[in-house]
N, CA, C and O atoms as a GROMACS GRO file, in nm:
protein
  208
    1MET      N    1   0.083  -0.119   0.000
    1MET     CA    2   0.000   0.000   0.000
    1MET      C    3   0.087   0.126   0.000
    1MET      O    4   0.060   0.221  -0.072
    2TYR      N    5   0.193   0.124   0.082
    2TYR     CA    6   0.280   0.241   0.089
    2TYR      C    7   0.346   0.268  -0.045
    2TYR      O    8   0.360   0.384  -0.086
    3SER      N    9   0.386   0.161  -0.115
    3SER     CA   10   0.449   0.181  -0.245
    3SER      C   11   0.351   0.241  -0.345
    3SER      O   12   0.391   0.321  -0.430
    4GLN      N   13   0.222   0.204  -0.335
    4GLN     CA   14   0.122   0.264  -0.422
    4GLN      C   15   0.108   0.413  -0.394
    4GLN      O   16   0.097   0.493  -0.486
    5LEU      N   17   0.107   0.448  -0.267
    5LEU     CA   18   0.094   0.590  -0.233
    5LEU      C   19   0.215   0.668  -0.283
    5LEU      O   20   0.200   0.780  -0.332
    6ARG      N   21   0.333   0.611  -0.271
    6ARG     CA   22   0.452   0.680  -0.322
    6ARG      C   23   0.446   0.692  -0.472
    6ARG      O   24   0.490   0.792  -0.529
    7HIS      N   25   0.393   0.591  -0.539
    7HIS     CA   26   0.383   0.593  -0.684
    7HIS      C   27   0.295   0.708  -0.731
    7HIS      O   28   0.324   0.772  -0.833
    8TYR      N   29   0.189   0.735  -0.659
    8TYR     CA   30   0.099   0.844  -0.697
    8TYR      C   31   0.143   0.979  -0.644
    8TYR      O   32   0.079   1.080  -0.672
    9GLY      N   33   0.252   0.984  -0.568
    9GLY     CA   34   0.309   1.110  -0.526
    9GLY      C   35   0.253   1.167  -0.397
    9GLY      O   36   0.269   1.286  -0.371
   10TRP      N   37   0.188   1.084  -0.316
   10TRP     CA   38   0.138   1.134  -0.188
   10TRP      C   39   0.249   1.125  -0.084
   10TRP      O   40   0.307   1.018  -0.066
   11PRO      N   41   0.278   1.234  -0.017
   11PRO     CA   42   0.373   1.225   0.094
   11PRO      C   43   0.314   1.139   0.206
   11PRO      O   44   0.192   1.133   0.222
   12PRO      N   45   0.399   1.072   0.282
   12PRO     CA   46   0.349   0.984   0.389
   12PRO      C   47   0.256   1.052   0.487
   12PRO      O   48   0.157   0.992   0.530
   13LEU      N   49   0.284   1.176   0.525
   13LEU     CA   50   0.198   1.244   0.622
   13LEU      C   51   0.059   1.269   0.564
   13LEU      O   52  -0.040   1.261   0.635
   14GLN      N   53   0.053   1.300   0.436
   14GLN     CA   54  -0.077   1.321   0.374
   14GLN      C   55  -0.155   1.190   0.370
   14GLN      O   56  -0.276   1.188   0.390
   15ALA      N   57  -0.085   1.081   0.343
   15ALA     CA   58  -0.151   0.951   0.341
   15ALA      C   59  -0.206   0.917   0.480
   15ALA      O   60  -0.318   0.868   0.492
   16VAL      N   61  -0.127   0.942   0.583
   16VAL     CA   62  -0.173   0.916   0.720
   16VAL      C   63  -0.294   1.002   0.753
   16VAL      O   64  -0.387   0.955   0.818
   17GLY      N   65  -0.294   1.125   0.708
   17GLY     CA   66  -0.408   1.213   0.731
   17GLY      C   67  -0.534   1.161   0.664
   17GLY      O   68  -0.642   1.166   0.723
   18HIS      N   69  -0.522   1.112   0.541
   18HIS     CA   70  -0.637   1.056   0.472
   18HIS      C   71  -0.690   0.932   0.542
   18HIS      O   72  -0.811   0.913   0.554
   19ILE      N   73  -0.599   0.848   0.589
   19ILE     CA   74  -0.641   0.726   0.658
   19ILE      C   75  -0.710   0.761   0.789
   19ILE      O   76  -0.814   0.703   0.822
   20ALA      N   77  -0.654   0.856   0.864
   20ALA     CA   78  -0.714   0.897   0.991
   20ALA      C   79  -0.852   0.959   0.967
   20ALA      O   80  -0.945   0.936   1.046
   21PHE      N   81  -0.866   1.035   0.860
   21PHE     CA   82  -0.996   1.096   0.828
   21PHE      C   83  -1.098   0.987   0.796
   21PHE      O   84  -1.213   0.996   0.838
   22GLY      N   85  -1.057   0.886   0.722
   22GLY     CA   86  -1.146   0.775   0.691
   22GLY      C   87  -1.190   0.700   0.815
   22GLY      O   88  -1.307   0.664   0.829
   23ILE      N   89  -1.096   0.677   0.906
   23ILE     CA   90  -1.130   0.608   1.031
   23ILE      C   91  -1.226   0.692   1.114
   23ILE      O   92  -1.317   0.639   1.176
   24THR      N   93  -1.205   0.824   1.116
   24THR     CA   94  -1.294   0.913   1.191
   24THR      C   95  -1.436   0.909   1.135
   24THR      O   96  -1.533   0.904   1.211
   25LEU      N   97  -1.448   0.911   1.002
   25LEU     CA   98  -1.581   0.902   0.941
   25LEU      C   99  -1.648   0.770   0.973
   25LEU      O  100  -1.768   0.765   0.999
   26LEU      N  101  -1.569   0.662   0.971
   26LEU     CA  102  -1.625   0.531   1.004
   26LEU      C  103  -1.673   0.527   1.149
   26LEU      O  104  -1.781   0.476   1.177
   27ALA      N  105  -1.593   0.582   1.240
   27ALA     CA  106  -1.632   0.584   1.382
   27ALA      C  107  -1.758   0.668   1.402
   27ALA      O  108  -1.845   0.632   1.481
   28LEU      N  109  -1.767   0.780   1.331
   28LEU     CA  110  -1.886   0.865   1.342
   28LEU      C  111  -2.009   0.791   1.291
   28LEU      O  112  -2.116   0.799   1.352
   29GLY      N  113  -1.994   0.720   1.182
   29GLY     CA  114  -2.106   0.641   1.130
   29GLY      C  115  -2.150   0.534   1.227
   29GLY      O  116  -2.270   0.513   1.246
   30LEU      N  117  -2.054   0.466   1.289
   30LEU     CA  118  -2.089   0.364   1.387
   30LEU      C  119  -2.156   0.425   1.509
   30LEU      O  120  -2.248   0.366   1.565
   31ALA      N  121  -2.111   0.543   1.551
   31ALA     CA  122  -2.174   0.609   1.665
   31ALA      C  123  -2.318   0.647   1.633
   31ALA      O  124  -2.407   0.633   1.717
   32CYS      N  125  -2.341   0.695   1.512
   32CYS     CA  126  -2.478   0.731   1.473
   32CYS      C  127  -2.566   0.607   1.469
   32CYS      O  128  -2.680   0.610   1.515
   33ALA      N  129  -2.515   0.498   1.414
   33ALA     CA  130  -2.593   0.375   1.409
   33ALA      C  131  -2.621   0.325   1.550
   33ALA      O  132  -2.731   0.277   1.578
   34GLY      N  133  -2.523   0.335   1.639
   34GLY     CA  134  -2.543   0.294   1.777
   34GLY      C  135  -2.647   0.379   1.847
   34GLY      O  136  -2.726   0.328   1.927
   35ALA      N  137  -2.648   0.509   1.818
   35ALA     CA  138  -2.748   0.597   1.879
   35ALA      C  139  -2.888   0.558   1.834
   35ALA      O  140  -2.982   0.561   1.914
   36GLU      N  141  -2.902   0.522   1.708
   36GLU     CA  142  -3.033   0.479   1.659
   36GLU      C  143  -3.077   0.350   1.728
   36GLU      O  144  -3.193   0.335   1.764
   37LEU      N  145  -2.982   0.258   1.746
   37LEU     CA  146  -3.016   0.131   1.809
   37LEU      C  147  -3.049   0.147   1.957
   37LEU      O  148  -3.128   0.070   2.011
   38LEU      N  149  -2.991   0.247   2.021
   38LEU     CA  150  -3.012   0.265   2.165
   38LEU      C  151  -3.134   0.351   2.197
   38LEU      O  152  -3.157   0.383   2.314
   39GLY      N  153  -3.210   0.387   2.099
   39GLY     CA  154  -3.333   0.458   2.130
   39GLY      C  155  -3.343   0.597   2.073
   39GLY      O  156  -3.427   0.675   2.116
   40GLY      N  157  -3.259   0.630   1.978
   40GLY     CA  158  -3.274   0.756   1.908
   40GLY      C  159  -3.182   0.867   1.958
   40GLY      O  160  -3.107   0.851   2.054
   41TRP      N  161  -3.193   0.979   1.888
   41TRP     CA  162  -3.103   1.092   1.914
   41TRP      C  163  -3.131   1.160   2.047
   41TRP      O  164  -3.038   1.213   2.108
   42GLU      N  165  -3.254   1.159   2.092
   42GLU     CA  166  -3.286   1.227   2.218
   42GLU      C  167  -3.211   1.163   2.334
   42GLU      O  168  -3.150   1.232   2.416
   43GLN      N  169  -3.216   1.029   2.340
   43GLN     CA  170  -3.147   0.962   2.449
   43GLN      C  171  -2.996   0.978   2.436
   43GLN      O  172  -2.926   0.994   2.537
   44ALA      N  173  -2.945   0.975   2.315
   44ALA     CA  174  -2.801   0.994   2.296
   44ALA      C  175  -2.760   1.134   2.343
   44ALA      O  176  -2.655   1.150   2.406
   45GLY      N  177  -2.843   1.234   2.314
   45GLY     CA  178  -2.813   1.368   2.360
   45GLY      C  179  -2.815   1.378   2.510
   45GLY      O  180  -2.730   1.445   2.570
   46ARG      N  181  -2.911   1.312   2.572
   46ARG     CA  182  -2.918   1.314   2.718
   46ARG      C  183  -2.797   1.247   2.780
   46ARG      O  184  -2.744   1.293   2.881
   47LEU      N  185  -2.752   1.137   2.720
   47LEU     CA  186  -2.634   1.069   2.771
   47LEU      C  187  -2.510   1.157   2.759
   47LEU      O  188  -2.428   1.163   2.850
   48LEU      N  189  -2.498   1.225   2.644
   48LEU     CA  190  -2.380   1.309   2.622
   48LEU      C  191  -2.378   1.430   2.713
   48LEU      O  192  -2.270   1.473   2.755
   49THR      N  193  -2.494   1.485   2.745
   49THR     CA  194  -2.498   1.604   2.829
   49THR      C  195  -2.503   1.570   2.979
   49THR      O  196  -2.498   1.660   3.064
   50GLY      N  197  -2.513   1.443   3.010
   50GLY     CA  198  -2.512   1.404   3.151
   50GLY      C  199  -2.648   1.406   3.216
   50GLY      O  200  -2.658   1.390   3.337
   51ARG      N  201  -2.755   1.425   3.139
   51ARG     CA  202  -2.889   1.428   3.195
   51ARG      C  203  -2.958   1.293   3.185
   51ARG      O  204  -3.077   1.280   3.215
   52GLY      N  205  -2.881   1.189   3.142
   52GLY     CA  206  -2.930   1.058   3.112
   52GLY      C  207  -3.019   0.996   3.212
   52GLY      O  208  -3.064   0.883   3.192
   0.00000   0.00000   0.00000
């Protein structure tokens, strides 16, 4: 994978940034799906604000 990134001219730090951004989006998607499974956005908001 690293050799492919070098072939296309991406510096290693830029590649790491893209990978980290992808992981962040995936984690956000999983968090949203988990909030839906746990009873919706209202309960998730209450949990995050400590009013749970």
